[in-house]
Steps between C-alpha positions, in 0.01 A plus 500: 500500500492459879692823537252691280201365694660596831576853381145540358348377833707746698408788267129410520514486882674837515251653264201374702650624825579846348172545312293346778670720761422810294131392470479439875635848566243667271218287644413307183612169652471367850787343694305172498457520124877553459573208727267276298655618177853415627373158611349430157823618341694241704262222397536595136880514532513148647279366224704674226827368648362146505390529134837646401688221665279242323561669160875513557506130603286416194753660265788327679328166460453573123874563478580176681257306280681640195834378634350158573359473147838598357656205678228266362560631150877438507622238257736257685851481354527141622279276289368165631527315176657180635313186405725240661351368818701347785414374845831523688853636477674163489847585374680833496452876471759666283596857406714516184682828434202701618496878468234751588425871460188669627279626212529855636883487490599276207862619512554406865567127559371385837615141435765399251610148391368318805522119488421237764320170560280398790445123517184358655511472877794739545531836678627799309582844638566828313680759706622851418460864580166681463404588141714241323213289363433230758121563504503558129628147438199359684264734310646371173437141609146590598467670159395829651744639244634354176876453492697701245762236424568133554265216598325384815395136499310266728581129441648605162188692391503875438278669753320683214381159376350414840155598619547805721227387739658158538844656552373727777315208659837324551665800670476625856605863517556711813515871421746736662207711618208274599149611428194396708154510340177569682372156607596206714848363548405190299378714212832686495707181508295324229446805281448393142447132584164326462585133508688457828405278791506584868772239540721677249426834663589373848822344364610832344432680823703245692794503259515882503444499881222757484277253686711552817367850552172496307369214719582706810140579615618792707632692193269349237179392674329433163791292368536492126 
């Protein structure tokens, strides 16, 4: 649409110059009148360009709103139907013969027959080349996807039987690509939490060592 408006504006300017020049030559229009006409034409062109840009942006926003509503209308494949409440992971996390295929590629196994146990208080690392399912294992534990085979249990309870909100409350997850939201540093760190204390917040910042640079007044004069 911008191209059409530009071409129309150029054609109109050329027509006014040509027709106005002919009228000046035959005496039916003064040079001052032609100058005023060209000036008015420029004012109209600016106004029409502004309106065109607004209309184009309006249609783009309608398209974006449609995409946003499509996301809201999606039916989650992972259902939060767990009724069993729990306050803490007090025993062990276990994967038993777990397999997984993405819904878009049901014939391609990303994970096949994975089994391991993580006792409470232990450290556990998963290593391997890119694309072999390391991040997918964590996504299955977070129930961002449903596993295709096997069982995943927390303290002997299937994760499907646990409240999804309570499960997520017990997990600290650091993404491969961090995202920062518009707001304060504290709002980003405590995103999703409503019942935390300043003591808990300061402790988390100290453990993760973010306080060492955030409390530097030269770089962060407003602090958290």
